[in-house]
Each structure stands twice: as structure tokens, then as C-alpha cells.
C-alpha positions, 0 to 999 in steps of 0.5 A: 197793356191790352191782351186783345191785340187790337181785337174787340172782345166780340172779335176774340170770341168769334175768332176762338169759336171758328178755330180748329181745336182737338176734340179731347176733353182736356184740349176743349177745357184749355180752349174754353179757359182761354176764352174765359180769360179773355172775356170780361169777368161777370159777363155771360161769355165768361160764365159760359166759357168757365162752365165749359172749361170746368166741365170738360176738365172734370168729365171723361168724354164729350157725351158726359160733358154735354150731359153735365152742361145740360144741367147748368143754371141759369138758363142763359148760361146753359144756352151759351155754354152749350153753344160754345161747347158745340162749336168747340167740339165740332169737327173742323170744316175741310 
């Protein structure tokens, strides 16, 4: 059974990135984990989402999480993780 409900993986990624999320680190971690669960294992999206989930679950606040994510390697995972973190932690549009 597909967990995508008819959506492509890319569609799910975009849907999740444009949703409204709480700014709390644990909420950010949960949102990122949901994305990781939907992404194909071994993909850049999976690695980035898992990195954000783990980082947010183990840091005190958004500033500390961002600083930690700045140190990720390899570079492609760092860039994807920072982009995801910025989207998840951004204030929802009114």
C-alpha cells in the first residue's frame, strides 16, 4: 500500500514545506521526521530531513539548531537541510 495517497514524492515534499508548523524545536523535529519517513531511503531529501529532525530534537532552540546544521557534511546535505529548516521554521504567511 502506498503512503503517498496519489501524490508524487516531490509533491509530498512541497506540500509539507508549505504547511503551517509550530516553531517549537520538538514540533520542527516531528515535522522533519514525517518528511524523512516519506522520502526514499538514501535520497538527499531523506538525509536532509533526518538531519533536521535529529538536530531539532537535540538542541535547545532554533538558533542552536541552525548553528548545528551549519556544520553538516557533505555540502549537498547541509544545503538541503538548511533550506528545509528555514522553510519549516519560517513564520506562516497570513
